[in-house]
C-alpha positions as CSV (number, residue, x, y, z in Angstrom):
1,M,-12.4,-4.8,-4.0
2,R,-12.8,-1.1,-3.9
3,Y,-10.0,1.4,-4.0
4,R,-10.1,4.9,-2.6
5,I,-7.1,7.0,-3.5
6,T,-6.3,10.4,-1.9
7,K,-3.3,12.6,-1.8
8,F,-2.2,14.1,1.5
9,R,0.9,16.0,2.3
10,G,2.8,14.6,-0.7
11,R,1.7,11.0,0.1
12,L,-0.6,8.7,-1.8
13,I,-3.1,7.1,0.6
14,I,-4.8,4.0,-0.9
15,E,-7.7,2.5,1.1
16,L,-8.6,-1.1,0.2
17,N,-12.2,-2.2,1.0
18,G,-13.9,-5.5,0.6
19,R,-12.7,-8.8,-0.8
20,A,-10.6,-9.3,-3.9
21,Q,-12.0,-11.2,-6.8
22,S,-9.9,-14.0,-8.4
23,D,-8.9,-11.6,-11.2
24,E,-8.3,-8.6,-9.0
25,S,-4.6,-8.3,-9.8
26,A,-5.3,-7.2,-13.4
27,R,-7.9,-4.6,-12.2
28,A,-5.6,-3.4,-9.4
29,R,-2.8,-2.8,-11.9
30,W,-5.1,-0.9,-14.3
31,V,-6.5,1.3,-11.5
32,L,-3.5,1.9,-9.4
33,S,-0.5,2.0,-11.8
34,P,-1.2,5.6,-13.0
35,F,-1.0,6.9,-9.5
36,L,2.0,4.8,-8.4
37,R,4.2,5.5,-11.5
38,R,5.9,8.5,-10.0
39,P,9.6,8.5,-9.1
40,G,10.0,8.3,-5.4
41,V,6.3,7.8,-4.7
42,K,5.3,7.6,-1.1
43,A,2.4,5.3,-0.7
44,I,0.4,4.2,2.4
45,L,-2.1,1.4,2.2
46,H,-4.9,1.9,4.7
47,L,-6.3,-1.5,5.3
48,A,-8.8,-1.0,8.1
49,E,-11.7,-2.2,5.9
50,L,-9.8,-5.2,4.5
51,R,-11.8,-8.3,5.7
52,K,-9.6,-11.1,4.4
53,I,-6.1,-11.7,3.4
54,G,-5.9,-14.5,0.9
55,I,-4.0,-15.1,-2.3
56,P,-6.0,-12.6,-4.4
57,E,-5.4,-9.9,-1.7
58,I,-1.7,-10.8,-1.4
59,E,-1.4,-10.5,-5.2
60,V,-2.8,-7.0,-5.1
61,L,-0.4,-6.0,-2.3
62,E,2.5,-7.5,-4.4
63,I,1.5,-5.5,-7.5
64,I,1.5,-2.3,-5.4
65,R,4.8,-3.2,-3.7
66,Q,6.5,-4.0,-7.0
67,E,5.4,-0.8,-8.6
68,V,6.5,1.3,-5.7
69,E,9.8,-0.5,-5.6
70,A,10.3,0.1,-9.3
71,Q,9.9,3.8,-8.7
72,R,12.3,3.7,-5.7
73,G,9.5,4.8,-3.5
74,T,8.2,4.0,0.0
75,L,5.3,1.7,0.9
76,R,3.7,1.4,4.3
77,L,0.7,-0.6,5.4
78,C,-1.5,0.7,8.3
79,A,-4.6,0.0,10.3
80,L,-4.7,-3.8,9.8
81,R,-7.3,-5.6,11.8
82,D,-5.8,-7.8,14.5
83,D,-6.6,-11.1,12.7
84,I,-5.0,-9.9,9.5
85,R,-2.0,-8.5,11.3
86,A,-1.5,-11.9,13.0
87,K,-1.2,-13.5,9.6
88,F,1.5,-10.9,8.6
89,D,3.4,-11.8,11.8
90,R,3.2,-15.5,11.2
91,H,4.2,-15.6,7.5
92,L,7.8,-14.7,6.7
93,F,7.0,-13.8,3.1
94,L,4.8,-11.0,4.4
95,H,7.7,-9.4,6.4
96,V,8.6,-7.3,3.4
97,Y,6.0,-4.7,4.4
98,E,6.3,-2.0,6.9
99,L,3.3,-2.2,9.3
100,Y,1.9,0.7,11.3
101,D,-0.9,0.8,13.8
102,D,-2.8,3.7,12.3
103,L,-2.6,6.3,9.5
104,E,-1.2,9.0,11.8
105,S,1.8,7.0,12.8
106,S,2.6,6.0,9.3
107,L,2.4,9.6,8.2
108,S,4.5,11.0,11.0
109,E,7.3,8.6,10.5
110,M,7.5,9.3,6.7
111,P,9.8,12.3,6.2
112,D,9.0,14.8,3.5
113,Q,11.3,14.4,0.5
114,H,12.3,17.6,-1.3
115,L,12.6,17.5,-5.0
116,K,16.0,18.2,-6.4
117,M,16.2,20.6,-9.2
118,S,18.8,20.5,-11.9
119,A,20.0,23.3,-14.0
């Protein structure tokens, strides 16, 4: 699986491409954790190029979700192909993710968070 990471308007956009290998979760943690370990991180997973959603892919999503949750951040998934979105709709354990049709809608509905300064 390939990861393309960009920052846009204070959000972290992670594009996942290809298929996950059986040991992908360790690689995902190594690659993505430095980006996700920021308090209040706002992450969007852009999944237009994800071709399959099996156990290795779900493990990668779970690693990302857990890291964002530990940082008290926000995670959204967008641009899922219809066949993959149908799997999310069918399986209750996948209902923990916020799904959006495209990147624009996921960005527009994610309000900016202003950092609080302390003296």
